Structure formats: structure tokens, C-alpha cells
N, C-alpha and C positions, 0 to 999 in steps of 0.2 A: 115800699121797702120794709123788710122785716127788721125786727130788733137786732138780730145777729148781724145783718148787713149794715145797719146803722152804726153798730158798735165797731165793726171792722173798718168802716170808712173813717171814723174819728179816732182810731187807735185805742179803743177801749177794750179791756180784757176783763174776763170774769175774775172774781176774787179767788186767789189761790191758784190761778193758772200758772203752769210751768213755762218759764221763758227758755230760750235757747241757752246752752251752757256758757257762752261768752257773756251774754247779757246777764245771766244769773251771777256770774263772778263779779261783773261790774256793779250789780245791785248790792252784792254782799260787801264789796269794797266801800261803796258809798255809805254803808252803815257800820263802818269800822269803829266809829266813836261809840255807837250803841254797844257793840260787842265788848269794847274796852271798859266802858262804864259798868256794864253788867258784871264783868269779871271782877272789877274792883269792889262792887257792892256785895258780891258773894263773899269775898275775902273779909270785908269789914263785918258783915253779919255773922260769919263763922267765928271771927275773933271775939266779937262782943258776947257771944254765947259761952265762951270759955274764960275762966278767970286768968289763965296764963296767956290767952290771946295767941299772937303770932309765935310765941315761944314753943307752942305745941308742934309747929311745923318742923322745928329743929329737934325737939325732944323725942318725937316718935321714931324717926329713922335712927337716932342715936341709941335709943333703947333696943330697937330691933337689931342694930349692929352688935351691941353688947350681948344681948341674949342669944341670938342665933349664931353669932361668931363664937361664943363660948361653947355652945353645944356642939356645933359642927367642928370646931377646932379639936375638941376632945375625941369625937367620933373618927376624924380623919387621921389623927396621930401624926406620923411622919410624912403623910401624903399632903399635908397642908400647903407646902410650898413656901417660898421666901416672902417676908413682909405680909404675913397673913392678916394681922389686924387692919393694916391700911388697905389691903386687898378687899376685905369685907366692907370697910367703910365706903370705898368708891362704888362698889357694887350695890349696896343697900341704898345709898343716897340717890344714885341715878335711876335705880329701878323704881323708887317712889314716884318719880315724875311719870314714868310710863304707866304704872298701875293706876294712879289717880286719873290720868288722862283717859284710860280705857274705861274705868268704872264710872266716872262722872260723865264722860262722853256718851256712854250707853243710856244714861238717864236724861240727857240734855233736851230731848223732845218730850218724852212722857212726863218728865218732872216739871215742865213748863206748859202744862195743858191749857191753862187759862190764857196765857200769852199767845200760844199758837192759834187758838180758836177765836181770839178777839181782834188780833192785829194782822195786817197784811205786810209781811216782810219775808225776805229769803230765809228759810229755816236753817240754812247753812250757818247763819250768824250764831246760832246756839252752840253747836259743837266747836265753832271757832272761839267763842267766848270762854269755853271750858279750857281750851289749850292756852289761851292768853292768861287765864287764871292760874294755871299750873306753871307757866313761865314766870309770872310775878312771884309765885311762891318759891320757885326753884332758885331764883337769884340769891337770896340770903343763904339758902341751903348750900349752894356751891361755895360761898365764902367760908362757911363753917366746915365744909368738907375739906377744904384746903388747910384750914387751921388744924383739923384733926390729923391729917397726914403729916403736917409739920411736927406736931407733938409726938407722933409715932416714929419720927426719925428721918423723914424725907427732907430733901433740900430743894429749894425753889430752882426751877430751870425754865428755859424758854419753851420747852415742849408743853408746859402747862397751858400755854395759849391755844393749844389744840382743842381745849375744852369748848371753845366757841363754835367751830364747825361740827364738833361731836354733838353738842346740844342742838345745833341747827338740824342735823340729820335725824336725831332722835325726835325732834319736834315734828318734822315732816312725817316720820314713821307713825308717831302717836296720833297725828291728825288723821291719817288714813284709817287707822284702827278705830278712832273715835267716830268717824263718819259711818263706817260699816256697822259698828255696834249700835249707833243711834237709830239707824233704820231698822235693824233686826229686832230691837226691843220694842219698836212701835208695832210691828207685825206680830211679834211673839212676846207678850209681856212677861211671861214666866222666865225668859232668859235673864232678867234682872237678878233672879235668885241664883243663877249659875255663874254670873260674871265674877263674884268674889272667889269662887272655886277656880275659875280659869286663871285669874291673876295670881292666886296662890300657887297654882300648878307651874306657871311661868317662873315664879319666885324661886321655887325649889329645883327647877330643872334648867335654868338659864345660866348656871355658873356664877350666880350671885354670891354663893357661900362656899364654893369649892373650885379648885383648879382642874379643869377638864383634862389637861395634859397629864397631870399627876394621878388623878383618880381613875382615869380610863386608859392608862398607858398599855394595859394588857389587851385592850380592844381598839386598835388603831382605826378601824373602820368607823367606830362611834365618834372618835375625835374628828374624823373627816366630816361626818354628818354635822357636828356642831359648828364647823366652819361656815355652814349655810344658815345658821340660826341668827336672826337679826338682832335679838337682844344680847346674845352672847357676843356678837360682833361689836356692838356698842361698848360693852364692858371691857372687852379685850383691848380695843383701841384706847379707851380712856385709861386703863391701867398701864398700858404701854407708854402712854404720854406722861403719866403722873408719877409712877413708881420707879425707883431706882432699879438698875440691873434688870430691866425688862425691855423687851422689844415687841413691836407689833407688826403683824403681817400686812403689807400694803394691799393684799387682796381683800382684807377685811374692809378697807375703805371702799373698794369697788363693789363688794357684795352689799355693804350697808347702803351705799348710794343707790344701787339698783333696787333694793328692797324699799327704800324710802320713796323713790319716784313711782315705782309700780303701785305701792299701796296708796300713795297720795292720789294719783290719777284714777286708779281703780275705785278707791273709796269715794272720790268726788262724784264720779258718774253713777256709782251704785246709789249714793244718797240723792243725787239730783233727779234720777228717774222716778223717785217716789214723792217728789215735792208736792204734788197735788193731793196726795193721800194722807199727809201727816195730820192735818186738822180734823179730817174725817175719821181716820182710824183711831185717833185718840178718844 
């Protein structure tokens, strides 16, 4: 009997072997405590490195909203639309979650080289821990976001509870993007230099700082194109639920749900197919 036959008879697999997708998901779920602990440790380490700690998670989007909102508010003039300050706050705070998920997800494998090469565990745990980390960071940010919109003249309403499914869909979308970027940066390390440019491109083109309907009303075809933009869909649904005198298109829910499911499933299989290569390509 050969060594390979002996291993197969006793259910032994080589280190780093890729299991089937269902087994892979089960193995990842079994290590959910590891993913959660890893996420919490990263937050703690990051906060200890800064004097203001967790407060920076609130200050950064606040400063961005003030700075970019002021600049774009002046540039747009009468095309800003109603409730522009609150409009920008909602856009900036929610976009922070997506941008950090994408950037940190891209480095989730190559940034944990020693861990990947020394321990046998499903590598999917690493991008999952990144999303958990961003969710833990987002929770206080959502509270502060609602405080800001109250200060800016909005009144509480039941539609604010839509933030729960909105964040849920945004999480699925971000998870799919994180898995795709995690694999791509393993194969092409130089992509880590482009990720900040990509996130900045999305920041300035996703309707975070401007009303698509007002700014592009002379180009209705471009407004129609934006209706298929997943980040724009997230922001429009959130603003429709949070801000007064705004409505949101039910089709945005359908479009965002489709984007989230497709990217999550596609991202998972794209990531899973390279499971055996991660430790070696690093």
C-alpha cells in the first residue's frame, strides 16, 4: 500500500488541501470564534497605537464629511439638493465601511503571511475577520451618524430601522469584494498600491458627495446607469430611509440584493478555488 492510499483509507489529507465548498464553509464556521477574536484584537491594537483610540473611528468620517461637504457644497451651488449636510453625513459614514472592508480585505492574506504559512485553517477566516472588524467599528459610527442627522434637523421615524437590512446587504456586498481582492493581491502584490486609488475613485463617483439626479439631470441616460451602481444604491436607500422629504426606489432594493448575492457567491468561489495556493504564493 502506498502512502497516498494509506492516507486516503484513513481520511488523511495533505496540509493546505482544498476541501469541497460545503465542507470549506463548515470549517470556516467552526472557526468563527477565531475570526471574531482576531477582529477584536486588531481593533484593540489599533486603538492602543493612537492616543485618541476608538475616537478616531468617529473623527475621521466627521472630518471627511466637513471637509468634502464644504468643498463640494460650494462647487455644486444650487444643485446640492435638499438637506445637503445630512446627505453628505450619511454618504460618508456608510462609505467608510465599504472602503475599509475593501482595503483591509485586500491585505487579509498577504498581511498575515506568517499565520497562513504556519497554521492549517480555512483562509476564508481572514477576510471574514476583516468584515467582522469593520462591523464592530461601524456600530458606534451608526449611532453617531444618527446623532448628527438629528442635530442637522431630521426627526426620528420608523424608517430609520431600515438601516439594519441596509447594513446587512452592504456587509454581504463588502464581503464579496473583500474575498475577490484578497485573492487578487496574493497573485499580484502590486495591486495593494492601486486599492487606495480604487476606493478613492468610488468615493468621488458613487454619489457620496452629490445628488446624481440634480447634477446629471441634463444627462438622463447617466442617471439610469447610476441606478445599477451598487454603492449608489446603498446610499440612496439609506438616505431615503433616514432623511425627510426623500423617497427611495424599491428597485434599488432589488438591484442591491442581486449585487450582494452575486458578489458574495462569486467572491466565495473565486477565493475558494485558490485555497491551496495562498500559503505557497505568499
